[in-house]
C-alpha positions as CSV (number, residue, x, y, z in Angstrom):
1,M,43.8,-13.5,-81.2
2,R,42.4,-14.3,-77.8
3,A,43.2,-17.4,-75.9
4,I,40.9,-18.7,-73.8
5,I,42.9,-19.2,-70.8
6,S,46.3,-18.4,-70.4
7,Q,48.7,-19.8,-67.3
8,N,51.9,-20.0,-65.2
9,K,53.1,-21.5,-62.7
10,M,56.5,-20.6,-60.1
11,V,57.5,-23.1,-57.1
12,I,58.1,-21.3,-54.2
13,P,61.6,-22.1,-52.8
14,E,62.2,-24.1,-49.4
15,G,62.0,-22.0,-46.7
16,C,59.4,-19.2,-48.1
17,T,55.5,-18.9,-47.7
18,V,53.7,-17.4,-49.6
19,T,49.7,-15.8,-49.0
20,V,47.4,-14.4,-51.9
21,S,45.1,-12.3,-51.1
22,K,42.9,-10.0,-53.4
23,R,46.0,-10.0,-56.1
24,V,47.7,-8.7,-52.6
25,V,51.2,-10.9,-52.3
26,V,52.8,-11.8,-49.1
27,V,56.1,-13.3,-49.2
28,E,57.8,-14.4,-46.1
29,G,61.2,-16.2,-44.8
30,P,63.8,-15.9,-42.7
31,R,65.2,-12.4,-43.8
32,G,61.9,-11.2,-42.8
33,K,58.6,-9.7,-44.9
34,L,57.6,-8.3,-48.0
35,T,54.4,-7.4,-49.8
36,K,54.3,-6.2,-53.3
37,E,50.1,-4.9,-54.5
38,F,49.7,-6.9,-57.8
39,T,46.1,-5.2,-58.2
40,H,46.9,-3.0,-61.4
41,A,47.4,-6.3,-63.3
42,P,44.6,-7.9,-64.4
43,I,45.4,-11.5,-63.6
44,D,43.7,-14.3,-61.2
45,L,47.1,-15.1,-58.5
46,K,46.4,-18.2,-56.3
47,V,48.7,-20.7,-54.2
48,V,48.7,-24.5,-55.0
49,G,50.5,-26.2,-53.0
50,S,54.2,-25.2,-53.1
51,T,53.6,-23.3,-56.7
52,V,52.3,-19.6,-57.2
53,V,50.2,-19.9,-60.1
54,G,48.9,-16.9,-62.6
55,E,45.8,-17.0,-65.0
56,M,44.8,-14.6,-67.7
57,W,41.4,-15.1,-69.1
58,F,40.9,-13.9,-72.8
59,G,43.7,-12.1,-73.1
60,K,45.6,-10.4,-75.7
61,K,49.6,-12.1,-76.7
62,L,50.7,-8.4,-74.5
63,E,47.8,-8.2,-72.0
64,V,49.6,-12.3,-71.1
65,S,53.2,-11.4,-70.6
66,T,52.4,-9.7,-67.1
67,I,51.7,-12.8,-66.0
68,K,55.3,-13.7,-66.2
69,T,56.1,-10.0,-65.2
70,V,54.1,-10.4,-62.1
71,L,55.5,-14.0,-61.1
72,S,59.3,-13.2,-61.7
73,H,58.5,-10.1,-59.1
74,I,57.2,-13.1,-56.8
75,K,60.5,-14.5,-57.6
76,N,62.4,-11.8,-56.4
77,M,60.4,-11.4,-53.5
78,C,61.2,-15.1,-52.5
79,I,65.1,-14.5,-52.8
80,G,65.4,-10.9,-51.3
81,V,63.5,-12.7,-47.8
82,S,65.8,-15.6,-48.5
83,K,69.7,-14.2,-49.6
84,G,68.6,-10.7,-49.7
85,F,70.0,-8.1,-52.1
86,R,73.5,-6.1,-52.2
87,Y,75.0,-4.1,-54.7
88,K,78.7,-2.6,-54.7
89,M,79.3,1.0,-56.7
90,R,82.8,2.9,-57.0
91,F,82.8,6.4,-57.5
92,A,85.5,6.9,-60.7
93,Y,86.7,11.0,-60.5
94,A,89.4,11.9,-62.8
95,H,90.7,15.3,-60.7
96,F,88.2,16.2,-57.4
97,P,87.5,13.5,-55.3
98,V,84.4,12.6,-54.6
99,G,83.0,12.8,-50.8
100,V,80.3,10.6,-50.1
101,A,78.8,10.2,-46.7
102,V,76.1,8.1,-45.1
103,E,74.0,10.3,-42.9
104,D,71.5,8.6,-40.9
105,E,68.6,8.3,-43.3
106,D,70.5,10.1,-46.0
107,I,73.8,9.4,-48.8
108,A,75.7,12.7,-49.1
109,I,77.6,13.3,-51.9
110,R,80.1,16.3,-51.8
111,N,82.5,18.0,-54.3
112,F,81.2,16.4,-57.4
113,L,83.2,17.8,-59.7
114,G,84.6,20.7,-56.9
115,E,81.0,21.9,-56.7
116,K,79.7,23.3,-53.7
117,R,76.5,21.4,-54.2
118,V,75.8,18.9,-52.1
119,R,73.6,16.2,-53.7
120,K,71.5,14.2,-51.3
121,V,69.4,10.9,-51.7
122,T,66.9,9.0,-49.5
123,I,67.1,5.2,-48.5
124,P,63.9,4.1,-48.3
125,S,63.4,1.6,-45.1
126,G,64.4,-1.8,-45.3
127,C,67.7,-0.8,-47.0
128,K,71.1,-0.1,-45.4
129,A,73.9,1.6,-46.9
130,Y,77.4,2.2,-45.8
131,R,81.0,2.5,-47.1
132,T,83.5,0.0,-47.4
133,D,86.5,0.4,-45.1
134,N,89.6,2.2,-47.3
135,A,91.5,-0.4,-45.9
136,V,89.4,-3.1,-47.9
137,M,88.6,-1.6,-51.0
138,K,89.0,2.4,-51.5
139,D,86.6,4.4,-52.9
140,E,82.9,2.1,-52.1
141,L,79.7,2.4,-51.5
142,V,77.6,-1.1,-51.0
143,I,74.0,-0.8,-50.5
144,E,71.9,-4.2,-48.8
145,G,68.3,-5.1,-48.3
146,N,66.0,-7.4,-49.4
147,S,63.6,-6.0,-51.6
148,L,65.1,-5.8,-55.1
149,D,62.9,-2.8,-56.4
150,D,64.5,-0.6,-53.1
151,V,68.1,-1.5,-54.0
152,S,67.9,-0.6,-57.6
153,M,66.2,2.0,-56.8
154,T,68.4,3.5,-54.6
155,A,71.7,2.4,-56.6
156,A,69.9,4.1,-60.0
157,S,69.6,7.4,-57.4
158,V,73.0,8.0,-56.2
159,H,74.4,7.3,-60.0
160,G,71.3,9.7,-61.1
161,V,72.6,12.1,-59.2
162,C,75.6,12.3,-60.3
163,L,75.6,13.1,-64.3
164,V,77.4,15.3,-65.5
165,K,75.8,17.8,-67.3
166,R,76.2,20.5,-70.1
167,K,79.8,19.0,-70.4
168,D,81.4,16.2,-72.8
169,I,80.6,12.9,-71.4
170,R,83.0,11.0,-73.8
171,K,85.6,13.5,-71.4
172,F,84.1,13.5,-68.2
173,L,83.7,10.4,-66.6
174,D,83.3,11.4,-63.1
175,G,80.3,9.4,-61.6
176,I,79.4,6.9,-59.2
177,Y,78.3,3.5,-61.2
178,V,77.1,0.0,-60.1
179,S,80.5,-2.3,-59.9
180,S,78.3,-5.8,-59.1
181,K,75.4,-7.2,-57.9
182,E,75.3,-10.1,-55.5
183,N,73.3,-12.2,-52.6
184,I,74.2,-10.9,-49.5
185,T,74.1,-15.5,-48.2
186,N,74.8,-17.7,-50.8
């Protein structure tokens, strides 16, 4: 059954400004500015006072669920421009120590399972990656940025490029895994 109109609201946090024009959302805050297009979603977005309202006319149940999804994306953008996102990743290895180096716009992973091949992951613009000092925390990679999509996709790419192939994964637990997800400023 279709509802005539379905809507959901999200309160804009203090310190952020949200503008919507033709389903292109721009969020500005103290840490910078993020832009995202939602032209693929058939919903009406508008800013009313200090809230963002998403509406859909004559939508089925599954179609109406996109309203909450789009508003969650906008909420993550607000958190990103006010607090930022940080993912910490740890290296796990049994015998061959994994060598990770951040070179310009790439993360280079060497000596994974003793292989000579160098695995590379490109860091998107707006993200920053660095190794933690060994005196503080050994074998740790930190990825920071304002966009949750960019930070999480970079972490997923680093994890995915270090998957063990053609071996028993119960025995070969080597890899780079996300150990914590947090905000840069509290």
